[in-house]
C-alpha positions in Angstrom: 0.1 -0.1 -0.2 1.0 3.3 -1.2 1.5 5.9 1.9 1.4 9.6 1.7 2.4 11.4 4.6 0.4 14.5 6.1 2.8 17.6 6.2 2.8 17.9 9.9 4.4 14.5 9.8 7.8 16.6 9.3 6.9 19.8 9.5 5.0 22.5 11.7 4.3 25.1 8.7 2.2 24.8 5.9 2.0 25.7 2.4 -0.8 28.5 3.7 1.8 30.0 6.0 4.1 30.7 2.2 2.0 33.1 0.9 -0.7 29.8 -0.3 2.0 28.7 -2.8 5.4 26.9 -2.9 7.9 29.0 -2.2 9.1 31.0 -6.0 13.2 31.2 -4.8 14.5 27.2 -5.7 17.6 26.4 -4.2 17.9 23.6 -7.4 16.0 22.5 -10.2 15.6 18.9 -11.5 15.5 19.2 -15.0 15.5 17.4 -18.6 15.1 17.4 -22.0 12.2 16.0 -23.2 12.7 13.0 -25.4 10.1 13.9 -28.4 9.5 18.1 -28.5 13.1 18.9 -26.4 11.8 21.4 -24.1 12.9 22.0 -21.0 11.3 20.3 -18.2 11.8 21.7 -14.8 11.3 20.6 -11.1 12.5 22.8 -8.2 13.8 22.1 -4.8 12.6 24.6 -2.7 13.1 26.0 1.2 9.5 24.3 1.9 10.6 21.0 0.3 14.3 21.3 2.4 12.6 21.8 5.7 10.0 18.5 4.8 13.6 17.1 4.3 15.2 18.2 7.6 12.1 16.8 9.3 12.6 13.3 8.1 16.4 13.9 8.8 15.0 14.1 12.3 13.1 11.0 11.9 16.1 9.0 10.5 17.9 10.1 13.3 15.9 8.9 16.1 16.7 5.2 15.2 20.1 4.1 14.9 19.3 1.3 12.1 19.4 4.0 9.2 23.2 4.5 10.6 24.0 1.3 9.5 25.0 2.5 6.2 25.2 5.9 4.0 22.7 6.7 1.6 20.8 9.2 -0.7 16.8 9.8 1.0 14.7 11.9 -0.9 11.1 13.8 -0.3 8.3 14.4 -3.1 5.7 17.0 -2.8 3.1 16.0 -4.5 -0.5 17.5 -4.7 -3.1 14.9 -4.6 -6.3 15.2 -7.8 -8.1 17.2 -5.3 -6.0 19.5 -4.5 -4.5 18.5 -1.1 -1.0 18.2 -0.4 1.1 15.1 0.8 4.8 13.3 0.9 6.3 10.9 -0.6 9.7 9.5 0.8 12.1 7.3 -0.9 15.3 5.7 -0.2 18.1 4.5 -2.5 19.3 0.7 -3.4 18.4 -1.2 -0.6 17.4 -0.2 3.2 18.7 -2.5 5.7 19.3 -5.2 2.6 15.0 -4.5 1.7 13.9 -3.3 -1.5 10.4 -2.8 0.5 10.0 -1.0 3.3 6.8 0.4 4.7 6.1 3.6 4.4 8.3 4.2 2.0 8.3 5.0 -1.9 8.5 0.8 -3.7 11.2 0.0 -5.9 10.5 0.9 -10.0 8.5 -2.2 -11.4 10.5 -5.2 -12.8 12.6 -6.2 -9.7 10.2 -9.0 -9.5 10.7 -10.7 -12.3 14.8 -10.9 -11.2 13.8 -11.8 -7.7 15.0 -14.7 -7.4 18.3 -14.1 -8.9 19.0 -10.9 -7.2 18.2 -12.9 -3.7 20.9 -15.2 -5.0 23.1 -12.8 -5.8 22.6 -10.8 -2.6 23.2 -13.7 -0.7 26.7 -14.0 -2.5 27.5 -10.5 -2.6 27.1 -11.0 1.2 29.2 -13.6 2.1 31.9 -12.0 -0.1 31.4 -8.8 2.6 31.6 -10.7 5.3 35.0 -12.5 4.3 36.3 -9.1 3.3 35.4 -7.6 6.7 37.1 -10.5 8.5 40.3 -10.1 6.1 40.6 -6.3 6.9 40.0 -7.3 10.9 43.0 -9.5 11.0 45.0 -9.2 14.1 48.2 -9.5 12.0 47.3 -6.0 10.9 47.4 -4.2 13.8 50.3 -6.4 15.0 52.5 -5.4 12.4 51.0 -1.9 12.1 52.5 -1.5 16.0 55.3 -3.1 15.7 56.5 -1.3 12.7 55.4 1.7 14.3 57.6 0.9 17.4 60.1 -0.2 14.9 60.2 2.8 13.3 60.5 5.3 16.5 63.5 2.8 17.7 65.0 4.1 14.4 64.3 7.5 14.7 65.8 7.8 18.4 69.0 5.8 17.4 69.6 8.1 14.5 68.9 11.1 16.6 71.5 9.4 18.9 74.2 9.1 16.2 73.8 12.5 14.4 74.7 14.2 18.3 77.6 11.7 18.3 78.7 12.2 14.6 78.8 15.8 15.6 80.7 15.3 18.6 83.5 12.8 16.5 83.7 15.5 14.2 85.1 18.0 16.8 87.4 15.7 18.0 88.8 15.1 15.1 89.7 18.9 14.3 90.5 19.2 18.0 92.7 16.0 17.6 94.5 17.2 13.9 95.3 20.8 15.7 97.3 19.0 18.8 97.9 15.6 18.3 100.7 14.7 15.4 102.1 10.9 14.2 100.5 7.7 15.3 99.2 9.6 18.6 96.8 11.2 15.8 96.4 8.1 13.6 95.4 6.1 16.6 93.1 9.0 18.3 91.3 9.1 14.9 91.3 5.0 14.0 89.3 4.9 17.6 86.8 7.5 16.3 86.5 6.0 13.3 85.4 2.1 15.0 82.9 4.0 17.0 81.4 5.3 13.2 81.4 1.7 12.4 80.1 0.3 15.7 77.1 2.6 15.7 76.6 1.3 11.5 76.8 -2.0 12.7 74.2 -0.9 15.7 71.5 0.4 12.7 72.0 -1.8 10.8 71.3 -5.2 13.5 68.2 -3.0 14.5 66.8 -3.1 10.8 67.4 -6.9 10.2 65.5 -7.7 13.8 63.1 -5.4 12.3 62.7 -7.0 9.0 63.0 -10.9 10.9 59.9 -9.9 13.0 57.8 -8.0 10.3 58.4 -10.3 7.0 56.3 -12.9 8.3 53.6 -10.7 9.1 53.9 -8.8 6.5 53.2 -11.7 4.7 49.7 -12.9 6.2 48.8 -9.0 5.5 49.7 -9.3 1.3 48.4 -12.4 0.8 45.1 -11.0 2.9 45.3 -8.0 0.5 45.4 -10.0 -2.3 42.2 -12.2 -1.4 40.6 -8.9 -0.9 41.1 -8.0 -4.4 39.5 -11.0 -5.8 36.8 -10.9 -3.7 36.2 -7.1 -4.6 36.7 -7.7 -8.1 34.1 -10.8 -7.5 31.3 -8.5 -5.9 32.1 -6.0 -8.6 31.2 -8.8 -11.7 28.5 -10.1 -9.6 26.9 -6.6 -9.2 27.3 -5.6 -12.4 25.6 -9.0 -13.8 22.7 -8.5 -11.6 22.3 -5.0 -12.9 22.5 -5.7 -16.3 18.9 -7.8 -15.8 17.2 -5.4 -13.5 18.1 -2.4 -16.3 16.2 -4.9 -18.8 13.2 -5.6 -16.4 12.9 -2.0 -14.8 10.2 0.0 -16.5 9.7 3.5 -16.0 6.4 5.8 -16.2 5.9 9.3 -17.0 3.2 11.6 -16.3 2.4 11.5 -20.5 1.7 7.7 -19.3 4.4 6.4 -21.4 6.6 3.6 -20.3 10.1 2.9 -21.4 12.9 0.1 -19.7 16.0 1.7 -18.8 17.9 0.0 -21.4 15.8 1.6 -23.8 16.3 5.0 -22.1 20.2 4.9 -21.9 20.9 2.3 -24.6 24.7 2.0 -23.9 26.9 -0.8 -23.1 27.9 0.6 -19.4 24.7 1.2 -17.7 26.0 2.9 -14.2 25.1 0.5 -11.0 22.0 1.3 -9.4 20.2 3.3 -12.3 16.9 3.0 -11.4 17.2 2.7 -7.8 17.9 6.2 -7.6 15.4 8.7 -5.1 14.4 11.0 -7.6 13.7 8.4 -10.1 11.5 5.9 -7.6 9.4 9.0 -6.6 8.8 10.7 -10.1 7.6 7.4 -11.2 5.7 6.6 -8.1 4.0 10.4 -8.9 3.2 9.5 -12.6 1.8 6.0 -11.9 -0.4 7.4 -8.9 -2.0 10.4 -10.5 -0.1 12.8 -8.2 1.2 16.2 -9.2 4.6 17.2 -8.0 5.6 20.8 -6.7 9.0 20.1 -5.5 11.4 17.7 -4.3 14.9 17.4 -2.4 17.1 15.2 -1.8 19.9 14.6 0.7 22.6 12.0 2.5 22.1 10.5 5.6 24.9 7.8 7.4 28.5 7.6 7.3 30.2 9.8 5.1 30.8 8.7 1.4 33.7 10.5 -1.1 32.1 14.1 -1.0 29.2 13.0 0.0 28.3 14.4 3.9 25.5 13.5 6.6 22.9 16.3 6.0 23.6 18.1 2.8 21.1 18.3 -0.1 22.4 16.5 -3.7 20.8 17.1 -7.0 20.4 14.3 -9.6 23.3 12.2 -10.0 24.9 13.1 -13.0 25.6 9.5 -14.4 22.5 8.0 -12.9 19.5 9.9 -12.5 20.3 12.9 -14.6 19.7 11.1 -18.5 16.7 10.2 -17.3 14.8 13.1 -16.4 13.9 14.1 -19.9 11.8 10.8 -19.9 10.2 11.1 -16.3 9.3 14.6 -16.3 7.7 14.3 -19.8 3.8 15.3 -19.3 4.2 17.5 -16.0 2.5 20.7 -16.1 5.2 23.3 -15.3 4.6 25.6 -12.3 4.3 28.9 -13.2 7.6 29.6 -11.7 9.1 27.7 -14.3 7.4 28.9 -17.5 4.6 31.0 -16.5 0.7 29.9 -15.7 -0.7 26.8 -17.5 -3.5 24.7 -17.6 -3.4 21.9 -15.4 -5.3 18.5 -16.5 -8.0 17.0 -14.6 -7.2 14.6 -12.4 -9.8 11.6 -11.2 -9.3 10.4 -7.6 -7.9 6.8 -8.1 -10.0 4.0 -7.0 -7.7 3.3 -3.8 -7.5 6.5 -2.6 -9.5 5.9 0.8 -6.7 3.3 1.5 -4.0 5.5 1.4 -2.5 5.7 4.8 -2.1 8.6 6.9 -0.7 7.1 9.9 1.5 10.1 11.2 5.3 9.4 11.4 5.8 11.6 15.0 8.2 10.2 17.5 9.3 12.0 20.3 13.1 11.8 21.0 14.5 11.9 24.5 17.7 10.3 24.1 20.7 13.2 23.6 21.7 13.4 19.6 24.5 14.6 17.9 26.8 15.7 20.6 24.5 16.4 23.5 22.1 18.5 21.4 18.6 17.1 22.4 16.4 16.2 19.3 13.4 17.5 18.7 9.8 15.6 17.4 9.7 14.8 13.8 7.0 17.6 13.5 9.8 20.5 14.0 12.5 21.1 11.6 16.2 19.9 12.0 18.7 22.1 10.8 22.2 20.6 12.0 24.2 23.8 12.0 24.1 27.6 10.8 22.3 28.3 7.8 24.8 29.7 4.9 23.9 33.3 3.1 26.4 33.4 0.7 26.8 36.8 -1.6 27.5 36.3 -4.8 29.0 38.8 -7.5 29.2 38.7 -11.1 31.5 41.0 -13.0 29.5 42.9 -15.9 31.4 42.4 -18.9 31.6 46.7 -19.8 31.0 49.5 -18.4 31.3 50.2 -14.4 31.4 47.5 -11.5 31.4 48.5 -8.4 32.3 46.0 -5.3 30.0 46.7 -1.8 32.0 48.7 0.4 31.1 46.8 3.7 30.8 48.3 7.7 33.9 47.5 9.6 33.0 47.0 12.9 35.4 45.9 15.3 34.3 44.7 19.0 31.9 47.4 19.6 33.7 50.4 18.1 32.7 52.6 16.0 34.0 52.1 12.2 34.8 54.6 9.6 34.1 54.5 6.2 36.2 52.8 3.7 38.1 55.0 1.2 37.6 53.1 -2.6 40.3 53.3 -4.8 40.1 53.5 -8.4 40.7 49.4 -10.1 41.2 49.5 -14.0 39.1 46.4 -14.6 39.5 43.4 -17.4 36.6 44.4 -19.8 37.7 48.3 -20.3 35.4 50.0 -17.1 36.3 50.9 -13.8 35.5 49.0 -10.6 35.6 50.5 -7.0 37.9 48.4 -5.2 38.2 49.4 -1.1 41.1 49.9 0.9 41.0 49.8 4.5 43.3 50.9 7.4 46.6 48.8 8.2 46.6 48.8 12.2 49.4 47.1 14.3 47.8 47.6 17.5 49.2 50.6 17.8 47.3 54.0 19.1 48.8 56.0 15.8 49.0 53.5 13.0 49.2 55.2 9.7 47.4 54.0 6.8 49.3 52.7 3.6 48.5 54.1 -0.1 47.8 51.3 -2.3 50.4 49.8 -4.1 50.3 50.2 -8.3 50.4 47.0 -10.2 51.6 47.1 -13.8 49.4 44.0 -15.8 50.5 41.9 -18.3 47.8 43.4 -20.6 48.7 46.7 -20.5 46.4 48.3 -17.8 46.8 49.2 -14.3 45.1 47.5 -11.4 45.4 48.7 -7.8 45.8 46.3 -5.4 43.9 46.9 -2.1 45.8 47.3 1.2 44.1 45.4 4.2 43.6 46.0 8.0 46.5 43.7 10.2 44.1 43.3 12.9 44.4 41.2 16.1 41.8 38.7 16.8 39.8 38.3 13.9 37.1 36.1 13.3 36.3 33.0 11.4 36.8 33.6 7.8 34.0 33.9 5.3 36.1 34.6 2.2 34.3 36.0 -1.0 35.7 34.5 -4.6 35.2 37.3 -7.2 35.6 35.4 -10.7 38.2 36.9 -12.6 38.5 35.9 -16.6 41.8 38.0 -17.4 42.3 40.8 -14.4 44.5 43.3 -14.3 46.0 42.0 -10.8 48.0 38.9 -10.3 47.1 38.8 -6.7 43.1 37.9 -5.7 41.5 40.7 -4.1 40.0 40.0 0.0 37.5 41.0 1.4 38.4 43.7 3.8 36.0 42.5 6.3 38.5 39.5 6.6 41.6 40.5 8.1 44.5 38.5 9.3 45.8 38.6 13.4 49.7 38.5 13.5 50.6 36.6 15.9 54.8 37.2 15.3 56.5 39.2 12.7 60.5 40.1 11.8 62.3 40.9 8.8 62.5 37.7 8.2 59.6 35.5 9.0 56.1 36.4 10.0 53.3 34.0 11.9 49.2 34.4 11.4 46.4 33.0 13.6 44.9 31.6 10.4 40.7 31.5 10.7 38.7 28.9 9.7 37.4 28.4 6.6 40.6 30.3 4.7 42.9 27.7 2.8 46.6 28.4 3.8 47.9 28.8 0.0 45.9 29.6 -3.0 44.2 26.2 -4.3 44.3 25.4 -8.4 41.2 27.5 -9.7 40.8 30.7 -9.4 37.5 30.3 -7.1 40.2 29.0 -4.9 42.4 31.7 -5.3 41.4 33.4 -1.9 44.2 32.4 0.7 46.3 33.3 4.3 49.0 33.7 1.8 47.4 35.6 -1.0 46.1 38.2 1.1 49.3 38.7 3.0 51.0 38.8 -0.4 48.5 41.7 -1.7 48.8 43.4 2.2 53.0 43.7 2.4 55.4 45.4 0.7 57.7 42.2 0.1 54.6 39.7 -0.1 55.8 38.2 -3.4 58.7 36.8 -1.5 56.8 35.3 1.0 56.5 31.0 0.7 54.3 29.2 3.5 56.7 27.0 5.4 54.4 24.5 6.4 50.0 23.9 6.0 47.2 24.2 8.0 43.6 22.7 6.4 41.0 24.7 5.3 38.7 24.0 8.3 41.6 24.4 11.1 42.5 27.5 12.5 45.5 28.6 14.8 49.2 29.5 13.8 50.7 29.6 10.3 54.1 30.3 9.6 55.4 32.0 6.5 59.2 33.2 5.7 60.4 35.9 3.9 63.3 34.7 2.1 64.3 31.7 0.5 66.8 30.9 3.1 64.8 31.2 5.9 62.2 29.3 4.4 64.6 26.6 3.8 66.3 26.5 6.8 62.4 26.4 8.7 61.5 23.2 6.4 64.4 21.8 6.9 63.4 21.8 11.3 59.5 20.7 10.1 61.3 17.8 7.9 63.5 17.0 10.7 61.0 17.2 13.4 62.1 19.4 15.0 59.5 21.6 15.6 57.2 21.4 18.7 52.7 21.8 17.6 50.4 21.6 19.8 46.8 21.9 18.5 43.5 21.5 20.9 40.3 19.9 19.5 36.7 19.0 21.1 36.0 15.6 20.1 32.1 14.8 19.1 32.1 12.4 22.1 33.6 11.0 25.1 37.3 10.0 25.2 37.8 7.2 28.2 41.5 7.2 28.2 43.2 9.6 29.7 46.7 9.9 27.6 48.2 7.8 25.4 49.9 7.7 22.3 48.2 6.6 18.5 50.9 5.0 16.1 48.5 3.9 12.7 50.0 4.9 9.7 48.1 6.7 6.6 47.7 7.0 3.1 45.5 8.8 1.0 41.6 7.0 0.2 42.5 5.5 -3.3 38.8 5.8 -4.0 38.5 9.3 -2.4 40.9 12.0 -3.0 39.5 14.0 -0.4 40.1 12.1 2.5 42.9 9.9 4.5 42.5 6.6 5.8 44.8 4.0 7.9 46.5 2.0 6.1 48.8 -0.8 8.0 51.1 -2.0 4.7 51.8 1.2 2.7 50.3 4.3 5.0 53.8 6.5 6.1 54.5 6.2 10.0 52.1 8.5 12.0 52.7 8.9 15.7 50.1 11.2 17.8 50.1 11.9 21.7 46.6 13.1 23.6 45.9 14.4 26.8 42.4 14.6 27.5 41.8 18.3 28.5 38.0 17.9 30.3 35.0 16.8 29.6 32.3 18.7 28.2 28.7 17.4 28.1 29.0 14.6 25.6 31.9 15.9 24.6 35.6 15.8 25.1 38.2 18.6 24.8 41.6 16.8 24.2 45.1 18.2 23.3 47.2 16.9 20.7 51.2 17.1 20.0 51.3 15.3 16.4 55.1 14.0 16.4 54.8 13.6 12.4 52.6 16.0 10.1 50.7 14.0 7.8 47.7 15.2 5.8 44.5 14.9 8.4 46.6 13.2 10.6 44.9 13.8 13.5 41.7 14.1 12.3 42.2 10.3 11.0 43.3 9.7 14.1 40.9 10.7 16.7 38.0 9.2 14.0 39.4 6.2 13.3 38.1 3.1 15.4 41.6 2.0 16.3 42.7 5.4 17.6 40.1 7.3 19.7 37.3 6.2 17.6 35.8 9.7 17.6 35.3 12.2 14.9 36.5 15.7 16.1 33.3 18.1 16.4 32.5 19.8 13.3 34.1 17.1 10.9 32.4 15.7 8.4 34.6 14.7 6.1 35.3 12.0 8.8 31.6 11.1 10.1 30.9 13.5 12.5 26.6 14.6 12.3 26.2 16.5 15.6 25.4 20.3 14.8 28.5 22.6 14.7 29.6 25.6 13.0 33.1 24.7 12.3 36.0 22.3 12.9 36.8 22.4 16.2 40.4 21.7 15.6 43.3 24.8 16.6 46.7 25.0 16.0 47.5 26.5 19.1 51.0 26.2 19.9 54.2 26.3 17.8 58.0 26.5 19.0 61.1 26.4 16.8 64.3 27.5 16.9 64.7 31.4 15.1 66.5 30.2 11.8 68.4 33.7 11.8 68.8 34.4 16.0 69.3 31.0 16.9 67.1 31.0 19.9 64.0 29.6 20.5 60.7 31.1 19.5 57.4 29.9 21.4 54.3 31.3 19.8 50.5 30.4 21.4 47.1 31.7 20.8 43.8 31.6 22.3 41.4 28.9 21.4 38.6 30.6 19.6 36.0 27.7 20.7 
């Protein structure tokens, strides 16, 4: 029986509160071209449909069974033939191993024809999956990783001792050459050489001991990895065969009453796995088959993150599986007035089974703690999961004058001074006004700097803005302006987003990087705003600056930059030799039961998702983190991290992985945190190193902003 939910199951608001119609400002369009007329057909995702989807998120959050696997979920707001509005909900693929679940839209017809094959294949796939899990959790893997990390530490300590001894021997050789002669000198030098040889023997013995212990374990791990490779390939082939049979059997219906198989709609030799099982096709097919008029749709990810998918985020139709079907599925759907103007809506006849449609509410009160201690509300209320973003976009005009907004600059409640614009020749022959702000160094009598004129490679002149250097800036919200052939080689930054200087001299500069700002520019134009590019704009010697190390986009804290090549080289060497002392502070989205310890888990880039790192006991780079619990804060834990190595995302992986602390950092959606948070709660609090030019130890510290 098809279940159509009343609006109040997922939201307290009704359509009447929106002025009697769907929100007329869609945030996304599901669209496709009609196969017959080639007309563009569209269905919006609106604020109302997103609010309904958030209500469904809260329903999912109240039941742990929905957290076992990550997948897309979706809702479709529909109008009944007699004008009442209801909600359909769907999941992609299988839900806990089943394609038919009460209350959810059923799968597209045709699956029953391959039910026996599907059941047999799914049983095989599940058995292979369990074997893969067992192979991945071999005790020899953890034993190998722990021993490898232990030997790496021993080698590091041994090498450090040998370096010190070598330095002492070099000094002794020099002294002996100056004070001794003849056989006495030869004997002294031979003694030093013998010490050097003994140290080499000691190092080789340790490596042989390491290899003798690790080699048997390594062979077991390699054999398990090969078996896993075979199993994964077998699972892939079984899935492909099953999908091919399903695609031939699946039949889609559109709003013209036409039906087609997926193979007819996507006549290729390699139809993507899962085509026809996504939320959007299931929802639209169900609406067309039951004489329901779609008004708006919304799809979102829920469960563990996967690739670029994070829980609670909205996504559009996938380009390979859903988008090719959209034109057919939307054919015959009368276009909403916000799409192409008013059209006559065909008369609906009430379906014969309309009285049997389930109206059982899904309201479910939630008393237990959810997402970092925040109490979940009943599903009739909206689920927001964080602050709403209100991005401001600026489009460059291709002729004439473009005025960039000059915004108020309020620091700590003091009266803001207006910004004085300077002219900037844009890349289309017009003039753009760019703001120039005061450059305050924390002194009462700071003088503003004059803008620097830069001759571009097109013959024009660009005035680069001079920005304020203020202490105590907030989290960054960079504004990326699209440029096509700009006159300035450096990006124009938002004058409100200044960088607090922690330390500065003529050789180096350290800033307190805000969360949300890149350390260095990215590869593409929209990712040019960064600490480095802002300082290059700000400082007279900015073009000589280099970032000595990096902080993640979402991580805040001390970032060190060098003002010349020699300083950069010496600082980089200190980082490479692990002579830099780093302290991070973080809030974990759960309770840690161990007060202190060391995590030694090798880390490597995930081959399936280049955005994330993963623990790889065989091929990962040695990664070591010490931690100390600072305080318990509700359902969260404040922790101090001391990384002994500097791998990408090391602290985030060591926190989230079950072999580490098993609890992701608050706000770290990339590694599984679903608790509401306005940022990643990770801050580079302290940095200590030897000043390359002064020779003294320099210790820097900034306050933690959360």
